[in-house]
C-alpha positions in Angstrom: -38.2 -61.7 -44.9 -38.4 -62.6 -41.5 -37.5 -59.3 -39.5 -36.1 -61.3 -36.6 -33.9 -63.4 -38.8 -32.9 -60.0 -40.5 -31.8 -58.3 -37.4 -30.0 -61.4 -36.3 -27.9 -61.5 -39.5 -27.5 -57.6 -39.2 -26.3 -58.1 -35.6 -23.8 -60.8 -36.6 -22.2 -58.7 -39.3 -21.9 -55.9 -37.0 -20.3 -58.0 -34.5 -17.7 -59.3 -37.0 -16.9 -55.9 -38.2 -16.5 -54.7 -34.6 -14.0 -57.6 -34.0 -12.0 -57.3 -37.2 -12.0 -53.5 -37.3 -8.8 -53.2 -35.0 -7.1 -55.6 -37.4 -8.1 -53.6 -40.3 -7.2 -50.3 -38.7 -3.5 -51.7 -37.8 -3.2 -53.0 -41.3 -4.1 -49.7 -42.9 -1.9 -47.8 -40.4 1.1 -50.0 -41.4 0.4 -49.5 -45.1 0.0 -45.7 -44.5 3.2 -45.8 -42.8 5.0 -47.8 -45.5 3.6 -45.6 -48.2 4.3 -42.3 -46.5 8.2 -42.9 -46.2 10.3 -39.9 -46.9 13.8 -40.1 -48.6 15.2 -39.4 -45.1 13.4 -42.5 -43.8 14.7 -44.5 -46.7 18.2 -43.4 -46.2 17.8 -44.5 -42.4 16.7 -47.9 -43.7 19.6 -48.2 -46.0 22.1 -47.1 -43.2 20.7 -49.8 -40.6 22.9 -52.9 -40.8 19.8 -55.1 -40.0 18.4 -54.1 -43.4 21.4 -55.4 -45.3 22.0 -58.8 -47.0 23.6 -61.0 -44.6 26.4 -62.3 -46.8 28.9 -60.7 -49.0 29.4 -60.7 -52.7 30.0 -64.3 -53.8 29.2 -67.0 -56.4 28.5 -66.0 -60.0 29.9 -67.1 -63.2 33.5 -68.4 -62.8 33.1 -67.5 -59.1 33.7 -64.0 -60.0 30.9 -62.5 -57.8 27.4 -61.2 -58.4 28.2 -57.6 -57.1 25.9 -55.7 -59.6 23.0 -57.9 -58.7 23.7 -58.1 -55.0 23.5 -54.3 -54.9 20.3 -54.2 -56.9 18.5 -56.6 -54.6 19.8 -54.7 -51.7 18.0 -51.6 -52.9 14.9 -53.5 -54.0 14.6 -55.1 -50.5 14.7 -51.6 -49.0 11.9 -50.4 -51.1 9.7 -53.2 -51.7 9.9 -55.3 -48.4 7.6 -55.5 -45.3 7.8 -57.9 -42.5 5.5 -59.8 -40.4 7.7 -61.6 -37.5 4.6 -63.1 -35.7 3.7 -65.0 -38.7 5.2 -68.6 -39.4 8.4 -68.4 -41.4 8.4 -69.2 -45.1 9.1 -72.6 -46.7 12.1 -72.8 -49.1 9.6 -72.5 -52.0 7.8 -69.5 -50.4 11.3 -67.8 -49.7 12.3 -68.3 -53.3 9.0 -66.8 -54.6 9.5 -63.7 -52.4 13.1 -63.3 -53.5 12.0 -63.5 -57.3 9.4 -60.9 -56.8 12.1 -58.5 -55.6 14.5 -59.4 -58.4 11.7 -58.5 -60.7 10.4 -55.5 -58.9 7.0 -56.9 -59.3 5.3 -56.5 -55.9 5.7 -55.2 -52.5 6.4 -58.4 -50.5 5.7 -59.4 -46.9 8.2 -61.7 -45.3 6.7 -63.6 -42.7 8.5 -64.8 -39.6 11.2 -62.1 -39.8 11.7 -58.6 -38.6 14.6 -57.8 -41.1 16.1 -58.7 -44.3 19.6 -59.7 -42.6 18.0 -62.5 -40.8 15.9 -63.6 -43.7 18.7 -63.7 -46.0 21.1 -65.4 -43.6 18.6 -68.1 -42.9 18.0 -68.6 -46.8 21.3 -67.7 -48.3 21.5 -70.5 -50.6 18.1 -69.6 -52.1 19.2 -65.8 -52.2 22.4 -66.6 -53.9 20.8 -69.0 -56.5 18.5 -66.1 -57.6 21.5 -63.7 -57.8 23.4 -66.3 -59.9 20.2 -66.7 -62.1 19.9 -63.0 -62.4 23.3 -62.6 -63.7 23.0 -65.2 -66.2 19.8 -63.6 -67.7 21.4 -60.2 -67.7 24.7 -61.5 -69.4 23.4 -63.6 -71.7 19.9 -62.5 -72.5 20.1 -58.8 -72.0 23.8 -58.5 -72.7 24.4 -56.4 -69.6 28.0 -57.5 -69.7 28.8 -54.7 -72.2 28.7 -52.2 -69.2 31.5 -54.2 -67.6 33.9 -53.3 -70.3 32.9 -49.7 -70.9 34.3 -46.8 -69.1 37.7 -45.6 -67.7 39.1 -46.4 -64.1 40.8 -42.9 -64.2 40.2 -39.7 -66.0 42.2 -36.4 -66.4 41.6 -34.3 -63.3 39.6 -31.8 -65.0 37.3 -34.4 -66.8 36.9 -36.4 -63.4 35.9 -33.2 -61.6 33.2 -32.6 -64.2 32.1 -36.2 -64.0 31.7 -35.8 -60.2 29.8 -32.6 -60.3 27.5 -34.4 -62.8 27.2 -37.4 -60.5 26.5 -35.3 -57.4 23.6 -33.6 -59.2 22.3 -36.9 -60.3 22.5 -38.0 -56.6 20.5 -35.0 -55.5 17.8 -35.8 -58.0 17.7 -39.4 -57.7 15.7 -41.6 -55.0 18.0 -42.9 -52.4 20.3 -45.8 -53.3 22.1 -44.5 -56.4 23.6 -47.6 -58.2 26.9 -47.0 -59.7 29.3 -49.3 -61.6 32.7 -49.0 -60.4 35.1 -49.3 -63.3 38.4 -50.8 -62.3 41.7 -51.0 -64.2 41.4 -53.3 -67.2 37.9 -54.8 -67.8 37.1 -55.5 -64.2 34.3 -53.8 -62.8 32.3 -53.6 -59.4 29.1 -51.9 -58.0 28.2 -49.6 -55.1 25.0 -48.0 -53.9 25.5 -44.4 -53.0 23.4 -43.5 -49.9 25.1 -40.2 -49.1 27.2 -37.8 -50.9 28.5 -34.6 -49.3 30.2 -31.7 -51.1 33.0 -29.6 -49.5 35.7 -27.2 -50.6 38.1 -30.2 -51.0 35.8 -32.3 -52.9 33.2 -34.9 -52.2 32.6 -37.7 -49.5 30.6 -40.8 -50.6 28.8 -42.9 -48.2 28.3 -46.4 -49.9 27.0 -49.7 -49.7 29.6 -52.2 -50.9 28.5 -55.9 -51.4 32.0 -57.0 -50.5 31.4 -55.5 -46.9 27.7 -55.6 -46.7 27.4 -55.0 -43.0 28.9 -51.5 -42.9 28.7 -48.2 -44.6 31.9 -47.2 -46.4 33.2 -43.6 -46.7 35.2 -42.9 -49.9 36.8 -39.7 -50.7 37.3 -37.9 -53.8 39.5 -34.7 -53.9 39.7 -32.2 -56.5 42.5 -32.7 -58.8 42.4 -36.4 -58.2 42.3 -38.6 -61.4 40.3 -41.6 -59.7 38.7 -42.6 -56.3 40.7 -45.3 -54.3 38.5 -48.2 -53.4 41.1 -50.0 -51.3 44.8 -50.4 -51.2 45.3 -51.5 -54.8 42.3 -50.5 -56.8 41.2 -47.2 -58.0 37.9 -46.4 -59.9 35.6 -43.9 -61.7 31.9 -44.3 -60.8 29.2 -44.6 -63.5 25.5 -44.6 -62.8 23.3 -47.3 -64.0 20.0 -49.4 -63.7 18.1 -46.3 -63.2 15.3 -48.2 -64.7 15.1 -50.3 -61.7 13.8 -47.4 -59.7 11.1 -46.7 -62.3 9.9 -50.1 -62.0 10.1 -49.9 -58.1 8.2 -46.7 -58.2 5.3 -48.0 -60.4 5.1 -51.0 -58.2 4.8 -48.9 -55.1 2.3 -46.6 -56.6 0.2 -49.5 -57.5 0.4 -51.0 -54.1 -0.1 -47.8 -52.2 -3.4 -46.9 -54.3 -5.0 -50.2 -53.3 -3.9 -50.4 -49.5 
């Protein structure tokens, strides 16, 4: 081997390493920050309006909405999304692929050209809505998740609901942020909420929720001991039933895989 040529190649490699080291360090720092988020960090991300879906519950079968899946995508986006605002924005096809990965909880995705999920979902609302519609169809006709929507009670005897809410509170305390609950309304109608805060007092519980019908705000709903239901709005009352806990298992597996290799 020519010694001079060998030193030249080594010098070139060292120069490249020197040039790219800051970028590698920045990437590693970003990955470490993403992977070291605490539950408190995640709650703050849930609370921030810029991290919400930009549009409310809409579309779906018979224009009945996609609230269950809107809420599930909202949760997935908090856990599995990073942003690269200085990069070129995605094409329609690229945006669709990103949303599908969030729908299937399959990858941590980097959304280029955007600093938050609200702006991204606003610009690509038709893409996101179509994926939500498709998700509903898959669950409704293939996975038969519609059965959840006709089970449960909108109201319960006061003592039963107290016990139910106590159990719900314990589940909230032991579950990662963003507890998905089916809101069983009178009849066979149902809705969905994400519980991101739940405070206990001598009077009952105060629930801080993300409601896909009001995606830009955090709603506060009250349950008082002795009530037989929780009031959602002026006309509807409900009982909350946790569901789709396996989404969090898939999300956690995806995060662990990502953080082991970054």
